[in-house]
C-alpha positions, 0 to 999 in steps of 0.5 A: 210150649212153655217152661219155667226155669230156675232163676239165673245165678251170677257166676261173676261174683263167686269166690276163687277155689284152690287148685286141688278143688279145680282138679277134682272138678275135672276128674268129676267131669271125666267121670260124668262122661263114663256115667252117661255112657253106662246110662244109655249103653253103647259107648264102648271102651274109652269113650268115658272117664279113661279117655285121653280126649277127643283130639279136636281141631279147627282150621282157618286161613292156613292155621290149624288150631288144636286143643289137648286135655293136658292143657295146651292150645296149639296154633300150627302153620300148615305148609301142606306137603312141606309139613307143619310148624308151631306158630304159638302154644298157649301156656294157660295150662301150666299157669292157671290150671286150664286142664284142657278142652274136649271141644274144637276151638271157634276161630274169628278175631280171637281163638275161643276155647271152652275149658274143662276148668269151666272158663271160656277163653279168648286167645289173641295170637295176632302178635305173630309167631310165638306170641299169644295172650288171653284177651279175656276169659269168662266168668271173671272169677271162679265160682265155688261150684263152677262146672266144666264146659264140654261142648265147643263154643259157637261164634256168630261173627256178624252179630259179635256173639260167642256162646257156649253150653255148660254142665250147670245147664246154662247157655252162656253168651258173650260179646265176642270182642270184649267178653262182656256177658249179654244181659240175659245170659245164662239161659237155663235148661234142666240138664247138662249142656254138652251140645255145641249151639248153632247160631243162625239168624239171631237164634241159638239152637242146641240140645240138653241132657234134659232131653230137649232141643231148644231155640233161644233168641240171642237178642233177648234170651227168650225161649223161641221153642222147645222140643222134647225127645225124651232122652239126652241130646248131646249132638250139635244140630244141623240147619238144613234149609228150613229144618233143624236136624238133630239126633237124640239118645232115644236113637231117633234122628229128628227133623224139626221146623226151624221156626216152630220146633214142630217135628216133620219126620224122624229116622230111627237107628240101632244106637244113639246119635253123637255126630252132627249130620252134614247136608249136600243140599240134596240129601242129609248124611247122618252117622250113628253109634250103631256104625251106620251112615244114613242118607235121608232126603228132605222128606225123611225118606231113607235113601241108603245106609252104609255100614262102617263096621264100628261106632261113629262118633266123629262128624263126617264132612263133605268134600268135592269127591264125596263123603268122608266118614271115620269110625271110632276105631280109626278107619277113615273112608271116602264114599261116593255119596249119592242123593238117590235110593237107586245109586248105592254108596261106593267106597272110593278110598280108605285109610287106617290110623293105628293106635288112636281112636277118632272121636273128634269132628273131622275138619276139611280145609277151608281157605287154606290158601296154599294155591293149588286147587288139589290142596283144597281136597284136604281133611284133618283128623284128630285122635285121642292120642293127641295127634293131628293128621293132614290127609289129602283126599284126591290121592286116596288119603295121602298123609301130608303130615302128622303132629303130636301135640303131646310131645310138640313134635312131628310124628310118623305120617301113620 
């Protein structure tokens, strides 16, 4: 399959814009969310322009990183039951009109954040508590028509590459340490790219609002393959064995050959797919905006469904005890998630968050380093009111702490 793309534009040579134009672009980005929701249906309230943000977080080595639409990036020291404290807080929002972020940060040598202002930021917090600086940002100069970055950046630490999609239809890739633009970047699609790319074995896999899923070589920028779903693809794909699992706004969940992009099977839902599926190795668990969790085996056989009773936007996560799923309205559930059609899913525990919607991916503890084995059964939940919660799963969603990124203070645990 071949496709002709428009010639690349050099975004590094455009002239700067005044702050008022930058603010207008951010408002247009919010409006674009609402327009897309109206076009495909089923978004429901507050998923578009009036949203306060996703409440996206990332966790690495005992530090929780959170971004807000009010323009801050937080690094929070996680002390488990002892609470949480601010390690550093970026001042980019007040200095440069950062405007905030929808996507979760990517964490490596630096903390990478895709901004609504159209810049990809690399924050260096290695100076210790309270110290943070911008190691680099790209593009170096603001473009006249520079669009927002909605999806999260993706980091390939082994290859030293950071990549992110843009509303201008491009996939941009940079040297993760220096910020230098890769020689082929950007790769162009015919639609806005909200999908967070997955970088695996030298290939970037991602979706576009032109309705296609792409596989692109990170070395050359050449198109490896393209698959057309016929509707917008904003979800982040999942690599499962030799398959790429991704949902589309055509209400189908596709399994594509990782090497050739050919369809192996598909599973239909009653609404479109936003959340990224998760794999246990034996089964794939995918959540749809129709409110159901679907369990599918390697051959595309539907094993079971579980109705959460409300749309699901957040990515589910697997922990030792099962599958953690959150509905948009704030209900978090731990399911005994079997890989068999003979064993129905069972709700083990549930937790309700008041006054906040869950649209950001759930994040489980990874290398928190607090010592006790039970501390690893932890899920972090970000909500659209700017709050981040640490929930211990072993105790039936016992809340350890809550942090309000809007007011920079700890908040009541529920």
